[in-house]
VOGU-3710 file (C-alpha; in Angstrom, 3 decimals, decimal comma):
1> mlskilianr> 28,859/-6,580/40,713  25,823/-4,327/40,537  24,125/-4,089/43,919  20,990/-2,103/42,992  19,604/-0,793/39,681  17,378/2,225/39,169  15,002/1,930/36,207  14,674/5,307/34,502  11,505/4,489/32,579  7,858/3,538/32,912
11> gevalriira> 5,142/1,185/31,642  5,814/-2,159/29,987  9,558/-1,635/29,478  10,027/-0,840/33,171  8,256/-4,114/34,007  10,468/-5,927/31,485  13,617/-4,680/33,236  12,196/-5,441/36,697  11,671/-9,080/35,658  15,243/-9,365/34,392
21> creleipcva> 16,565/-7,898/37,648  14,489/-10,362/39,678  15,883/-13,338/37,774  19,422/-12,029/38,241  18,635/-11,435/41,943  19,502/-7,729/41,742  17,278/-5,307/43,726  15,686/-2,577/41,595  14,134/0,829/42,136  11,355/2,295/39,992
31> vyseadaasl> 10,804/5,993/39,417  7,338/7,294/38,652  5,441/10,497/38,035  2,335/11,563/39,926  0,290/10,410/36,908  1,853/6,941/37,156  1,340/6,413/40,877  -0,975/3,448/40,171  1,131/1,976/37,348  2,240/-1,638/37,761
41> htseadeavc> 5,949/-0,881/37,645  5,675/1,117/40,878  4,330/-1,866/42,808  6,412/-4,577/41,142  9,809/-2,982/41,826  11,503/-3,509/45,195  11,301/0,237/45,860  9,710/3,209/44,086  10,330/6,955/44,116  8,060/9,726/42,846
51> igpgpvtesy> 10,146/12,183/40,820  7,602/14,813/39,790  4,307/15,724/38,096  2,853/14,022/35,028  4,541/15,930/32,178  7,723/14,114/31,085  9,824/17,281/31,249  8,998/17,540/34,951  9,517/13,868/35,784  11,001/11,190/33,509
61> lnipaviaaa> 13,147/13,702/31,578  14,214/15,539/34,723  17,845/14,405/34,939  18,595/15,886/38,406  15,497/14,185/39,837  16,430/10,793/38,331  20,021/11,034/39,583  18,854/12,138/43,026  16,491/9,149/43,232  19,375/6,786/42,411
71> eikgcdaihp> 21,625/8,364/45,021  18,961/8,472/47,744  18,151/4,781/47,225  21,798/3,701/47,105  21,772/2,514/43,482  25,036/1,985/41,631  23,553/1,572/38,129  20,759/2,964/35,949  18,910/1,132/33,172  17,236/3,612/30,785
81> gygllaenaa> 14,983/1,221/28,818  14,063/2,872/25,523  12,788/6,355/24,737  12,913/9,136/27,346  16,595/9,429/28,442  17,832/6,236/26,765  19,768/8,046/24,006  20,578/11,244/25,877  24,389/11,554/25,914  24,245/14,340/28,513
91> fvqtcadsdl> 22,384/11,979/30,856  24,962/9,239/30,253  27,757/11,679/31,101  25,906/12,822/34,234  25,645/9,186/35,338  29,409/8,775/34,899  30,098/12,033/36,775  27,852/10,757/39,594  29,680/7,379/39,792  26,636/5,561/38,443
101> ifigpgaavm> 26,959/2,815/35,834  24,808/3,523/32,788  23,553/0,237/31,331  24,243/1,057/27,698  27,015/2,560/25,573  29,257/5,398/26,738  28,499/9,073/26,169  31,126/9,555/23,434  29,810/6,661/21,325  26,225/7,761/21,896
111> rrmgdkalak> 27,025/11,284/20,690  28,667/10,007/17,519  26,006/7,471/16,630  23,106/9,621/17,880  24,032/12,290/15,344  22,587/10,627/12,231  24,736/12,669/9,828  27,947/11,986/11,771  27,074/8,280/12,064  26,822/8,013/8,273
121> qemrkaripv> 30,280/9,573/7,960  31,682/6,943/10,332  30,084/4,135/8,358  31,517/5,436/5,088  34,982/5,300/6,656  34,293/1,691/7,697  33,304/0,851/4,072  29,715/0,028/5,033  27,171/0,818/2,280  25,429/4,133/2,945
131> ipgsegevas> 22,521/5,728/1,069  23,801/8,522/-1,215  23,293/11,927/0,336  24,950/14,681/2,350  28,286/14,107/4,061  26,916/15,876/7,120  24,235/18,396/7,958  22,708/20,646/5,279  22,557/24,246/6,421  19,905/25,649/4,108
141> ageaaalage> 17,200/24,796/1,601  19,484/26,060/-1,154  22,306/23,724/-0,139  19,835/20,845/0,081  18,430/21,632/-3,389  21,901/21,690/-4,924  22,758/18,305/-3,428  19,370/16,843/-4,417  20,118/17,856/-7,982  23,284/15,754/-7,829
151> vgypvllkaa> 21,879/12,576/-6,233  18,491/12,822/-7,969  14,966/13,323/-6,690  13,067/12,157/-4,693  15,098/12,807/-1,552  14,442/12,691/2,174  15,202/15,474/4,647  15,787/13,902/8,066  16,479/15,167/11,575  20,180/14,818/12,378
161> kggggrgmrl> 19,627/14,540/16,137  16,642/12,177/16,344  14,456/9,597/14,653  11,066/7,918/14,846  9,855/9,741/11,740  9,893/13,166/13,387  11,569/15,843/11,307  11,405/13,673/8,176  10,049/15,021/4,884  9,940/13,549/1,382
171> vggpgemesq> 10,849/16,040/-1,347  9,660/15,019/-4,798  11,145/17,889/-6,832  12,933/21,269/-6,678  9,698/23,213/-6,244  8,985/21,489/-2,919  12,391/21,956/-1,267  11,928/25,360/0,384  8,649/24,527/2,119  9,610/20,981/3,090
181> fmlahseadn> 12,966/22,127/4,466  11,259/24,635/6,750  8,699/22,062/7,915  11,353/19,408/8,608  13,532/21,936/10,443  10,610/23,059/12,615  9,535/19,489/13,424  13,087/18,448/14,324  13,559/21,496/16,532  10,282/20,871/18,378
191> afgdgalyle> 10,942/17,143/18,837  14,665/17,127/19,654  15,580/20,701/20,534  17,780/20,865/17,442  16,535/21,582/13,917  19,653/20,270/12,149  18,868/18,206/9,035  20,694/15,905/6,655  19,673/14,716/3,208  19,622/11,303/1,583
201> kavagphhve> 18,233/9,857/-1,615  14,830/8,222/-1,157  15,050/4,490/-1,809  12,062/3,309/-3,846  9,942/0,543/-2,279  12,353/-0,271/0,571  12,235/-2,768/3,377  13,380/-1,517/6,782  15,583/-4,274/8,221  17,595/-4,032/11,427
211> vqvladkags> 20,227/-6,253/13,036  20,230/-6,765/16,813  23,737/-6,555/18,283  25,367/-7,174/21,639  28,934/-6,017/22,320  30,955/-6,548/25,491  33,749/-4,507/27,084  36,403/-6,785/25,556  35,361/-5,891/22,005  33,438/-9,063/21,170
221> vltlgerdcs> 30,294/-8,589/19,094  27,303/-10,908/18,667  24,384/-10,504/16,248  20,977/-12,034/16,976  19,562/-12,190/13,474  17,569/-9,444/11,827  14,095/-7,975/12,181  11,926/-6,683/9,357  10,181/-3,504/10,529  8,641/-2,364/7,255
231> vqrrhqklie> 4,992/-2,162/8,391  4,922/1,430/9,629  2,506/4,274/10,105  3,930/7,799/9,969  7,445/6,310/9,807  6,868/4,573/13,141  6,978/0,791/13,393  3,776/-1,160/13,909  4,577/-4,815/13,110  8,015/-6,451/13,288
241> espspmldpe> 9,108/-9,972/12,416  12,201/-12,134/12,447  13,696/-13,370/10,238  12,969/-10,977/7,372  10,913/-12,751/4,682  12,774/-10,998/1,857  16,444/-11,703/2,664  18,339/-14,561/1,063  21,073/-16,344/3,096  23,915/-14,486/1,368
251> trqkmaaaai> 22,413/-11,031/2,021  21,610/-12,023/5,605  25,243/-13,002/6,191  26,557/-9,794/4,592  24,200/-7,640/6,648  25,278/-9,317/9,895  28,920/-8,771/8,959  28,196/-5,094/8,239  26,524/-4,711/11,648  29,546/-6,236/13,391
261> aacracgyen> 31,861/-3,929/11,426  29,720/-0,939/12,421  30,035/-1,815/16,114  33,783/-2,229/15,883  34,193/0,982/13,898  32,642/3,071/16,677  33,820/1,003/19,669  30,275/0,063/20,600  29,351/-1,574/23,908  26,107/-3,145/25,225
271> agtveflvds> 22,884/-3,737/23,238  22,103/-1,807/20,075  20,522/-2,046/16,655  22,100/-1,343/13,281  19,345/-0,342/10,870  19,380/-0,738/7,093  17,160/0,017/4,121  16,965/-2,781/1,553  15,947/-1,881/-1,997  13,899/-3,993/-4,400
281> ggsfyfmemn> 17,071/-5,483/-5,862  18,305/-6,739/-2,495  21,040/-4,118/-1,987  21,196/-2,754/1,554  22,339/0,587/2,960  23,149/1,746/6,485  20,459/4,062/7,812  21,201/4,639/11,507  22,200/2,981/14,756  19,932/2,924/17,795
291> trvqvehpvs> 22,100/2,987/20,907  19,662/1,207/23,227  17,397/-1,792/23,553  14,541/-1,582/21,025  10,777/-1,805/21,545  10,843/-4,872/19,268  13,652/-6,730/21,071  11,280/-9,589/22,116  11,144/-10,730/18,464  14,848/-11,550/18,587
301> emttgvdivk> 14,540/-13,086/22,034  11,829/-15,459/20,809  13,877/-16,664/17,827  17,297/-16,936/19,508  16,532/-17,758/23,144  18,793/-14,912/24,328  17,469/-12,622/27,089  18,713/-9,292/25,736  17,976/-7,265/28,883  19,837/-9,737/31,077
311> eqiriarger> 22,778/-9,590/28,677  22,730/-5,785/28,933  23,108/-6,041/32,689  25,792/-8,730/32,460  27,813/-6,646/30,004  27,500/-3,588/32,267  29,023/-5,534/35,140  31,949/-6,643/32,998  30,954/-10,133/31,922  31,982/-11,511/28,533
321> lphtgsilar> 29,460/-12,554/25,894  28,790/-16,309/25,862  29,161/-16,372/22,050  30,485/-14,186/19,259  29,593/-13,987/15,583  25,941/-14,550/14,683  23,029/-16,553/16,088  20,531/-17,344/13,353  16,790/-17,318/13,945  15,020/-20,498/14,998
331> ghaielriia> 11,476/-20,581/13,688  9,622/-17,296/13,152  8,411/-14,536/15,481  6,052/-11,598/14,942  5,466/-8,591/17,216  2,315/-6,463/17,042  2,302/-3,111/18,793  -1,072/-2,647/20,467  -1,587/1,099/20,679  -4,312/3,305/22,153
341> edpndgfrpn> -5,129/5,139/18,936  -7,907/5,338/16,368  -6,721/4,270/12,880  -10,039/5,531/11,456  -9,294/9,038/12,719  -5,727/9,608/11,563  -4,255/7,454/14,355  -5,466/9,923/16,976  -4,246/8,869/20,451  -6,961/7,682/22,824
351> tgqisrympp> -7,078/7,750/26,614  -9,448/6,445/29,255  -9,921/3,711/31,821  -9,424/0,040/30,963  -12,821/-1,429/31,806  -12,058/-5,009/30,787  -8,708/-6,686/30,119  -7,892/-10,269/29,174  -4,568/-11,005/27,423  -4,176/-14,052/25,162
361> ggpgvrvdsh> -2,197/-17,149/26,093  -1,253/-20,571/24,848  1,892/-21,947/23,218  4,259/-19,444/21,672  2,407/-16,328/22,883  4,026/-13,525/24,906  2,424/-10,258/26,026  4,563/-7,428/27,404  2,156/-4,933/28,950  1,459/-2,805/32,018
371> lyegyevpvf> -2,334/-2,929/31,630  -4,894/-4,174/34,143  -8,637/-3,667/34,620  -9,209/-0,231/36,110  -5,926/1,213/34,828  -6,238/4,794/33,620  -4,276/5,412/30,406  -2,511/8,760/31,035  -2,567/11,654/28,589  1,104/12,511/29,049
381> ydsllaklvv> 2,911/9,577/27,488  3,376/7,392/24,427  0,180/5,504/23,611  1,780/2,036/23,397  -0,322/-0,308/25,564  1,206/-3,701/24,880  3,425/-5,781/22,650  1,862/-9,024/21,483  4,620/-11,392/20,365  4,126/-14,847/18,900
391> wdssrpsair> 6,515/-17,601/17,819  6,026/-20,725/15,733  8,118/-23,060/13,644  7,314/-21,353/10,323  6,148/-17,947/9,112  2,682/-19,105/7,935  2,006/-20,810/11,260  3,278/-17,731/13,160  0,816/-15,537/11,229  -2,048/-17,906/12,089
401> ralraldeyi> -0,983/-17,890/15,742  -0,851/-14,087/15,765  -4,389/-13,900/14,368  -5,618/-16,366/16,971  -3,964/-14,353/19,761  -5,410/-11,076/18,474  -8,855/-12,634/18,428  -8,434/-13,684/22,082  -7,043/-10,326/23,228  -9,706/-8,264/25,023
411> iegvitnkel> -9,035/-4,581/25,768  -12,091/-2,454/26,498  -12,388/1,159/27,602  -10,096/2,700/25,008  -9,884/2,515/21,217  -6,947/0,436/19,963  -5,385/-0,593/16,654  -5,998/-4,305/17,289  -8,341/-4,746/14,329  -5,940/-2,933/12,007
421> caailrtpef> -3,157/-5,342/12,997  -5,397/-8,290/12,149  -6,392/-6,746/8,815  -2,723/-6,286/7,865  -1,852/-9,889/8,732  -4,690/-11,111/6,489  -3,530/-9,240/3,367  -1,941/-11,274/0,546  1,019/-8,865/0,559  1,883/-9,593/4,178
431> gkgeyttafl> 1,304/-13,290/3,703  3,857/-13,349/0,871  6,266/-10,954/2,600  5,813/-8,542/-0,306  5,231/-5,354/1,657  7,363/-2,208/1,931  7,514/0,829/4,208  4,850/2,440/1,995  2,365/-0,423/2,465  -0,005/1,311/4,904
441> denrdrlgig> -0,066/4,590/2,978  -0,771/2,771/-0,283  -3,623/0,719/1,207  -5,401/3,176/3,503  -8,881/2,596/2,044  -8,579/-1,189/2,004  -7,377/-1,241/5,620  -9,919/1,309/6,858  -7,373/3,979/7,764  -8,970/7,418/8,037
//
């Protein structure tokens, strides 16, 4: 049994974990920076500890401070949420060395799957389809050019030790390799402290589809359907939906089986996501595995009825999964990331005080957010303000519900991407499910993206 959980995160995901702890009747402790002293998660948790100044390196990424807070408050477990320390294997090992239960996979599995090049090697051994590319890291632009000549241009250079679009560069031909390799290496080094890169063939017009998994300590694995995350800006997800509008039942079944095989191949435990690229012909390829709960997990919760965060905690305390195999989606869910940024100015982040706030409601509408009137959006952190999630019995009705909810949603004081989300939902391409990861780039003028 877990007696007290420390939440090593902030904002809406910290609130999400607090609510799960409350329903499981487990006391929880929030950590916060000086810049987050007035954030909702500090007042909603049972206890709260300030761990440093505003910059993440001095607070939320300060492993000794997080561990000390857990020990001072008598916690026996830590939930990392997503981002920050959630996929930091050194932090997971420090938790184990400090006799703290990390609510997630073990350090060894996280190291293997967190290294994107090594993860692809593991999937090849498990006979899971992988995009053609390097067997591991590529050490130089010359090595990358030689391999690109074999698999065929265009190719992608990608950070081996991270994701989220950072350290990723598209190379259209041999003449671009030297400059793009240096740029990708520099971006990866700045973002993840490691400039290692791997190479893979660029899939033309792909959908980005991911399978939500849960795995317990006994080796049982459960999939909760798939999410289509193809609406992206700068390789970062903006709109997610479940089920994917472009998968047929046979491909859906094969993809779920591949996700289960991936978990068993690496001995995975707790919640995770196996991510695939699907080409225009319906073939799918393993891309990476995220060893944590995802920002878009509410989409799967709305279509399956499974509380993923509660299941994370139950698995961590040794409970078995209630089911194995796959739970198929019921109805249709869509998540819209409401972000403090200006789409008309290159998605420039925006900060300021929330002068007026009124979230939408009604049947099938969920808002995960830490906003309130008077809240000051800090300059130090990710600009995600809220996740607006809707559910309805069919995809067309879910789109209409999402538009209605966006129209009701009032956020004043900062610039947001709310109108861009509505414009995307109204396009014929989204309505038909005929969009790819290139959709926003290909329609910048029509969508008013500067």
